[in-house]
N, C-alpha and C positions, 0 to 999 in steps of 0.2 A: 546674812551681814553680821551677825554676831560672831558666825564660827570663823569669818575671816578677821576678825577682833581677836578673837582668842588663839588663833596661830600664828598669830605677830609675834616676833620675837623681841625681849625686851629693848625697850629707848637704846638708841646707839652711845649715847653719853652716859651710860652702864656701863657699856660692853667696851667702849673703845679705850679707857685705860689698858683694860686686863691686855687687849689685842697688842696697843700698842706696844707694851713691855714685853709680849712675847715674841713679837717681831724684833724688838733689839736686841733682847737675846738671842735669838736665833742669828741674826745676822753679826752679832758682836761673837759669836762662839766661831763662826765661820772664819771673820776677821785672826781672831784667836788660832785660829786650824794654821791659815795662810803664813800667820807671821813665824809660827811653831817648825811648818817645814820648810820655809825660806832660811831659816837659824841652823835646823838639819844640814841643808844642803849646806850650806857655808862651811860648818864645822866637819860633815862629813868628806866634801871635797879639798878642802885644807889638811886634813889628816891623814891623806896618802890614800884612800879607798880609791877603789875603781868606780868611775862616774854610775856605768849601768846601773851596779848595785846599789848605790844612793839617791839614783834620780828615779828610779824604777817604780817605788810604792809613792811615788809624790800626787801622779794626777788622778790616782785613783782614789786617795784620800782626801783631796781637793776635790774629786768631783760626787764626791760620796757627801761631804761637808754641806757643798753646794744644793745637792738633792735637799737634803734634811732643812737646810736654811729657808729653801723652796717652800716645802712643804708644812714647814711651822708658822711662815709668815703668811700664808694661801690664806687661812684662815676657817673657820667650821663649814661643811657641810650642811645645808638646813635639814634634809631628810634623816640625815644619820643622828642628828643632835637629838629628836626626838623620838628614835627608834624605829624610825620606817627606813625600809629598803635602802 
């Protein structure tokens, strides 16, 4: 029984603000990425550039930012945090 208590993570009240801040940062950076990509599209398309050159990199950039936000918001995996498998 004492081994089970020793393996538990810190109290949720202690960890929760850090996790919330990390999630907020991750999703805020995703939002910033989307806004900057949209601004780049508008500037590129109104500047007379070919639409294939302007639009080509946007889906990949947003997809990578989305994956990063999802991974950051997912939280910690218990086994990896203590150095086990």
